[in-house]
C-alpha distance (Angstrom), angle and dihedral (degrees) to the residues before:
residue distance angle dihedral
M1 . . .
L2 3.81 . .
R3 3.81 91.5 .
N4 3.82 91.1 54.7
N5 3.80 90.7 51.3
I6 3.79 91.4 50.7
Q7 3.81 91.3 49.6
M8 3.80 91.3 49.4
L9 3.80 90.7 49.3
N10 3.80 90.7 50.3
K11 3.80 91.0 51.8
L12 3.80 90.5 46.9
L13 3.81 89.6 51.2
L14 3.80 92.0 52.0
V15 3.80 92.1 49.4
L16 3.82 93.2 47.2
I17 3.82 94.0 48.0
R18 3.81 88.7 53.2
I19 3.83 95.2 46.5
I20 3.80 102.9 37.9
P21 3.85 97.2 71.1
M22 3.82 90.6 53.7
L23 3.79 91.9 47.6
M24 3.79 91.4 48.4
A25 3.84 90.6 50.4
A26 3.82 91.1 49.2
C27 3.80 91.1 51.4
F28 3.81 89.5 47.3
I29 3.76 90.4 53.4
A30 3.80 92.2 46.4
G31 3.80 90.9 49.5
S32 3.81 93.0 48.5
L33 3.78 94.2 48.3
G34 3.80 92.1 43.6
Y35 3.80 90.7 51.5
F36 3.80 89.9 49.8
Y37 3.79 91.8 53.4
G38 3.81 93.1 46.3
Y39 3.78 100.3 -99.1
N40 3.78 123.2 123.7
L41 3.79 103.7 -144.5
V42 3.78 98.0 -163.6
I43 3.80 91.1 164.4
A44 3.83 90.6 59.9
N45 3.80 89.6 52.8
Y46 3.80 92.4 48.5
I47 3.78 94.8 46.6
G48 3.79 100.4 39.6
G49 3.77 104.7 15.2
S50 3.75 110.3 148.4
S51 3.76 123.6 -143.1
I52 3.74 128.1 -174.8
L53 3.83 91.3 -113.5
T54 3.78 92.7 52.5
I55 3.81 92.2 49.4
I56 3.81 91.0 47.9
F57 3.82 90.6 51.0
L58 3.79 91.9 49.2
Y59 3.82 92.0 48.2
V60 3.79 92.0 50.3
A61 3.83 92.1 45.4
S62 3.79 92.6 49.2
Y63 3.82 91.4 51.4
R64 3.80 93.3 42.9
L65 3.78 93.0 49.1
K66 3.81 90.9 44.5
F67 3.80 97.6 -123.4
C68 3.80 118.8 177.7
S69 3.79 117.4 -94.2
Y70 3.80 93.4 -107.6
H71 3.83 89.6 66.2
R72 3.80 87.9 65.4
V73 3.83 95.5 52.7
P74 3.84 93.8 87.9
L75 3.81 88.0 50.7
H76 3.81 90.8 51.5
Y77 3.83 88.0 49.7
L78 3.81 91.2 51.6
V79 3.80 92.8 49.0
I80 3.83 94.2 49.6
G81 3.83 93.2 41.4
N82 3.80 91.6 49.6
C83 3.80 92.0 46.5
V84 3.82 90.6 53.1
G85 3.80 89.4 46.5
F86 3.82 93.8 48.7
Y87 3.79 91.1 47.3
D88 3.80 90.3 50.1
D89 3.80 92.3 48.6
Y90 3.80 98.1 47.1
V91 3.82 105.8 26.9
G92 3.79 102.3 16.5
L93 3.76 130.0 -128.2
P94 3.81 111.9 -117.7
V95 3.82 91.9 -128.8
G96 3.79 134.9 97.4
D97 3.79 127.1 -115.9
V98 3.80 94.3 -89.2
Y99 3.83 92.8 54.0
Y100 3.83 91.3 44.2
A101 3.79 89.5 53.5
F102 3.81 88.6 47.8
I103 3.82 89.4 52.5
Q104 3.82 91.2 50.6
L105 3.80 92.2 48.2
T106 3.82 91.5 46.7
I107 3.78 90.0 53.2
L108 3.78 89.1 47.9
M109 3.80 93.4 50.6
V110 3.81 93.0 48.3
F111 3.78 91.0 54.1
V112 3.83 93.8 43.7
L113 3.82 89.2 53.4
L114 3.82 90.3 45.9
Y115 3.82 89.6 50.5
I116 3.81 92.0 49.7
Y117 3.79 92.0 46.5
L118 3.82 93.8 49.6
R119 3.78 94.1 42.4
F120 3.80 99.2 48.2
R121 3.79 105.2 26.5
L122 3.74 114.1 133.9
């Protein structure tokens, strides 16, 4: 009985480690777009807020569990998006809100194309 529970928990862990980066990236996108349109989506930050420690854990887990490289693409997106956000908060980007949203969407599109390329390359 105990062995079955441990096996089910291991399977659940694998599934969650594969899904969580994509959910975090989706919440990051929702928060960025909501902020651009004047809404403060606190729930998106609470559900999918990304911290450096969480991203480090997910990177280490993905390498340790030998996931494909396309599973790390949402993590790369979170790192770059957070770096741009931190830089904007503490130093300041000399652009307006429209250009900042354009920067965020450009970063998103680059990583979506990278994900599609890595996932479906022949």
